[in-house]
C-alpha positions as CSV (number, residue, x, y, z in Angstrom):
1,X,65.9,321.1,50.9
2,X,62.6,320.4,52.4
3,X,64.0,320.4,55.9
4,X,65.8,323.7,55.3
5,X,62.6,325.3,54.0
6,X,60.7,324.0,57.1
7,X,63.3,325.5,59.5
8,X,63.5,328.8,57.7
9,X,59.8,329.3,57.4
10,X,58.1,328.9,60.8
11,X,54.7,329.6,59.3
12,X,54.7,326.1,57.7
13,X,52.9,323.8,60.1
14,X,51.4,321.2,57.9
15,X,53.2,319.4,55.1
16,X,52.1,316.2,53.3
17,X,55.1,314.4,52.0
18,X,53.8,310.9,51.8
19,X,55.4,309.1,48.8
20,X,57.7,312.1,48.0
21,X,60.5,311.7,50.6
22,X,62.3,308.6,52.0
23,X,61.0,307.1,55.1
24,X,64.3,307.9,56.8
25,X,63.8,311.6,56.5
26,X,60.1,311.7,57.7
27,X,60.9,311.7,61.5
28,X,63.2,314.7,61.0
29,X,60.6,316.6,58.9
30,X,57.8,315.8,61.3
31,X,59.9,317.1,64.2
32,X,60.5,320.3,62.2
33,X,56.7,320.7,61.5
34,X,55.9,320.1,65.2
35,X,58.4,322.7,66.3
36,X,56.8,325.2,63.9
37,X,53.3,324.4,65.1
38,X,54.3,324.9,68.7
39,X,56.2,328.1,68.1
40,X,53.0,329.8,66.8
41,X,50.7,328.6,69.6
42,X,50.1,329.9,73.0
43,X,49.1,327.9,76.1
44,X,45.6,327.8,77.4
45,X,46.3,330.0,80.4
46,X,48.1,332.7,78.3
47,X,45.0,332.7,76.0
48,X,42.7,333.3,79.0
49,X,44.8,336.1,80.3
50,X,45.0,337.8,76.9
51,X,41.3,337.4,76.4
52,X,40.4,338.8,79.9
53,X,42.8,341.8,79.1
54,X,41.1,342.4,75.7
55,X,37.6,342.3,77.4
56,X,38.8,344.9,79.9
57,X,40.0,347.2,77.1
58,X,36.9,346.8,74.9
59,X,34.6,349.2,76.8
60,X,31.8,349.2,74.3
61,X,31.8,345.4,73.7
62,X,32.2,346.0,70.0
63,X,34.7,343.2,69.5
64,X,37.4,345.7,68.5
65,X,39.7,348.0,70.6
66,X,40.1,351.4,69.2
67,X,42.8,353.9,70.1
68,X,40.6,355.8,72.7
69,X,39.8,352.6,74.6
70,X,43.5,351.6,74.6
71,X,44.5,355.0,75.8
72,X,42.0,354.8,78.6
73,X,43.1,351.3,79.6
74,X,46.8,352.5,79.8
75,X,45.8,355.5,81.8
76,X,43.8,353.6,84.3
77,X,46.4,351.0,84.8
78,X,49.2,353.5,84.8
79,X,51.1,351.6,82.2
80,X,54.0,353.7,80.6
81,X,56.3,352.5,77.9
82,X,59.2,354.4,76.5
83,X,61.7,356.9,77.7
84,X,61.7,360.5,78.8
85,X,62.5,362.4,75.6
86,X,63.7,365.9,74.8
87,X,62.5,368.8,77.0
88,X,61.7,366.1,79.7
89,X,58.5,365.1,77.9
90,X,57.3,361.8,79.0
91,X,57.5,359.1,76.3
92,X,55.3,356.1,76.1
93,X,52.2,354.8,74.5
94,X,49.7,357.0,76.2
95,X,51.4,360.3,75.5
96,X,52.0,359.3,71.8
97,X,48.4,358.3,71.4
98,X,47.1,361.3,72.9
99,X,49.1,363.6,70.6
100,X,47.5,361.7,67.7
101,X,43.9,361.8,68.9
């Protein structure tokens, strides 16, 4: 039951089961915990890439990116997501955000 719970809930990364489960099950449970831990983590290189992208977006150095900063970032980097919709209107993050602001 514990192993099934660990496999279904990937947010569980620590579990203290000393004295509560047989020693034969501990390696199986530990491997499930390790898999959960690594599924939620990113590697060091990815962290630095994401951190650099965030710093590029955060124009006012407030530590948060608002919708205007994000729209400006997408405009300057020519990033468009989405499909062309009805009446040949371009879809994407920038156009949707512009209509909301």
